[in-house]
N, C-alpha and C positions, 0 to 999 in steps of 0.2 A: 387263391383268394387272395385277395389284395386287404393290405393295412398301410394306414399313414398314422405316425404319429411326429406330433408337433412339439418339440420342446422350448421356452422360453425363461431365457435369466437375464434377469434385473439385477444389479448391482450399483448400491449408490453405498459411495463411502469419502471421510475428509481422510488425511493426514494434515496433523499440524506438529509442527516443531518449532520448538522455543529454541533460540542460543542466546546461550552465555559470555557473557564476558569479564571479565576484571576492572577494578576503578581504575585510570588512566588521567593522566594529567600530565599538560605538554604548553608550552611556549616559544614562541618562536617571532622575530622580530628584527628589525636595523635600524639603527640609528633611535636606541633606547635603551634605558638600563634601568633592571628593576634593585628598587630600595633595599628590601631582603628578600626570602625565600619565596620564591612565587607563590606556594600552596596556603600562604598568610592571608589572611584577613584583612590584616592592615596594609598589606603592599603595595606601593603604588610605582607608576615608572613615569622615570621624568627624561626626554628627549634629549640627545648629548648633544648635537649641533645646532641650534636653537635656525631657525628659517630653512634645512634641507628637508628634502623630503624625509619620511618616518613611516615605519608600519606596527603592528602586532596583530600578532592571532593566540588568543589561550582556547586550546582546547578542553573539557573535561570530561571524565563519563565516571556516574556511581557504576560501582560492580551491581553485575545483574543479568537481567533482559536485555538482549542489543537489537533484535532481530526475531521475528513472529511469521513464522511463514505458513500457510494453511492451504491445501492441493485439495480440492475439491474434482470427483472424477463418478463419472454415472458411466455402466458399462451395461449395452443392452446385445444381448445373443440370443439369435432365435435358430436351431436347425428343425430339419425336416428329415423324415428318414420313413420309406415307402418299402415294405415287403410284398414279396411276390410268394407265395404257396403252394404248388404241386400236388395234389394225390391224386394216385391211382391206387387200379384195385387189381 
């Protein structure tokens, strides 16, 4: 006697990750000077040497979620087992 069994497994899942970070504030530049603390809302920046090249970069980030990562996976698996049984008297 022969018997065949087929098993199918379908799995769908989503892995959600949230990356948190703290508050961050920085500035960098050349040929510029701040009038006060860079975090102040009324702070101004002035060029040191007029006519020379200058640059200013200000970076701020509030505390909270910095990045969200969603990974969705689908796993399909099928297995087949065949059994053979022999009976005798």
